[in-house]
C-alpha positions as CSV (number, residue, x, y, z in Angstrom):
1,X,224.3,156.9,158.4
2,X,225.4,157.9,154.8
3,X,224.3,154.5,153.4
4,X,220.9,154.8,155.1
5,X,220.5,158.3,153.7
6,X,221.3,157.0,150.2
7,X,218.7,154.3,150.7
8,X,216.1,157.0,151.6
9,X,217.0,159.2,148.6
10,X,216.8,156.2,146.3
11,X,213.5,155.2,147.7
12,X,212.2,158.7,147.0
13,X,213.5,158.3,143.4
14,X,211.7,155.0,143.0
15,X,208.5,156.6,144.2
16,X,208.9,159.4,141.7
17,X,209.6,156.9,138.9
18,X,206.4,155.0,139.8
19,X,204.3,158.1,139.8
20,X,205.8,159.3,136.4
21,X,205.3,155.8,134.9
22,X,201.7,155.7,136.0
23,X,201.1,159.2,134.6
24,X,202.7,158.3,131.4
25,X,200.8,155.1,131.1
26,X,197.5,156.8,131.6
27,X,198.4,159.7,129.3
28,X,199.2,157.3,126.5
29,X,195.6,157.0,125.5
30,X,194.8,160.7,125.9
31,X,195.5,163.7,123.6
32,X,198.4,164.8,125.8
33,X,200.7,162.4,123.9
34,X,202.3,164.1,120.9
35,X,204.2,161.1,119.6
36,X,204.0,157.5,120.6
37,X,207.7,157.0,120.2
38,X,208.6,159.8,122.6
39,X,206.2,158.5,125.2
40,X,207.5,154.9,125.0
41,X,211.1,156.2,125.3
42,X,210.1,158.4,128.3
43,X,208.5,155.4,130.0
44,X,211.5,153.2,129.3
45,X,213.9,155.8,130.6
46,X,211.8,156.4,133.8
47,X,211.4,152.6,134.2
48,X,215.2,152.1,133.8
49,X,215.9,154.8,136.4
50,X,213.6,153.1,138.8
51,X,215.1,149.7,138.3
52,X,218.6,151.0,138.7
53,X,217.6,152.7,142.0
54,X,216.0,149.4,143.2
55,X,219.1,147.5,142.4
56,X,221.2,150.0,144.2
57,X,218.9,149.8,147.3
58,X,219.3,146.0,147.3
59,X,223.0,146.3,147.2
60,X,223.2,148.9,149.9
61,X,220.9,146.8,152.2
62,X,223.2,143.9,151.8
63,X,226.2,146.1,152.6
64,X,224.5,147.4,155.8
65,X,224.1,143.8,157.1
66,X,227.8,142.9,156.8
67,X,230.5,144.9,158.5
68,X,233.2,143.6,156.1
69,X,231.2,144.7,153.0
70,X,230.6,148.1,154.7
71,X,234.3,148.5,155.2
72,X,235.1,147.5,151.6
73,X,232.5,150.1,150.4
74,X,234.1,152.8,152.6
75,X,237.5,151.9,151.2
76,X,236.3,152.0,147.6
77,X,234.6,155.4,148.1
78,X,237.7,156.9,149.7
79,X,240.3,155.5,147.3
80,X,242.5,158.4,146.4
81,X,243.4,157.2,143.0
82,X,239.7,156.8,142.0
83,X,238.9,160.2,143.5
84,X,241.7,161.8,141.3
85,X,240.5,160.0,138.2
86,X,236.9,161.2,138.9
87,X,237.9,164.8,139.5
88,X,240.2,164.9,136.4
89,X,237.5,163.6,134.2
90,X,234.9,165.9,135.7
91,X,232.7,163.0,136.5
92,X,230.7,164.3,139.5
93,X,229.4,167.4,137.7
94,X,229.2,165.6,134.3
95,X,226.9,163.0,135.8
96,X,224.7,165.6,137.5
97,X,224.3,167.7,134.4
98,X,223.5,164.6,132.3
99,X,220.9,163.4,134.7
100,X,219.3,166.9,134.8
101,X,219.3,167.0,131.0
102,X,217.5,163.6,130.9
103,X,215.0,164.8,133.4
104,X,214.4,167.9,131.4
105,X,214.1,165.8,128.3
106,X,211.4,163.6,130.0
107,X,209.5,166.7,131.0
108,X,209.9,168.5,127.6
109,X,208.8,165.4,125.8
110,X,205.2,166.1,126.8
111,X,205.4,169.5,125.0
112,X,207.9,169.4,122.2
113,X,209.5,166.4,120.4
114,X,212.4,168.3,118.9
115,X,213.6,169.6,122.3
116,X,213.1,166.1,123.7
117,X,215.3,164.5,121.0
118,X,218.0,167.2,121.3
119,X,218.3,166.9,125.1
120,X,218.5,163.1,125.0
121,X,221.2,163.1,122.3
122,X,223.2,165.9,124.1
123,X,223.0,163.9,127.4
124,X,224.1,160.7,125.7
125,X,227.0,162.4,123.9
126,X,228.1,164.1,127.1
127,X,228.1,160.8,129.0
128,X,229.9,159.0,126.2
129,X,232.7,161.7,126.2
130,X,232.9,161.5,130.0
131,X,233.3,157.7,129.8
132,X,236.1,158.1,127.2
133,X,238.0,160.6,129.3
134,X,237.5,158.4,132.4
135,X,238.9,155.3,130.6
136,X,241.8,157.3,129.3
137,X,242.7,158.5,132.8
138,X,242.3,155.0,134.2
139,X,244.8,153.7,131.7
140,X,247.3,156.5,132.2
141,X,247.2,156.8,136.0
């Protein structure tokens, strides 16, 4: 049930990415675009999120078909060592705030270029630092 729920949420994410890409594509020729570079980055980011969600849906559909793979996914998600590493590095909340910052950057890019750049850089630095902390805990634990 959890895997099917994930597939549904990812499908909604893909639909949102398609709508945003279509809007961005049609807005490129209008006066709504402040800077071409920002728009191209926005479209690339949205397109990347959509492709990532599509890849995840394909993986989850393959897992649903095979009980062995489903059991391996369950074991991987419930591994106590990985849970401890994720909690020590603050990964769940760090990932959520970074994604929200990127979504805010995409939205703010239509209005202000400076805010867009600041949010993207802050989200990338936050993700990089989280990755460094996670790698450190993976080596020490």
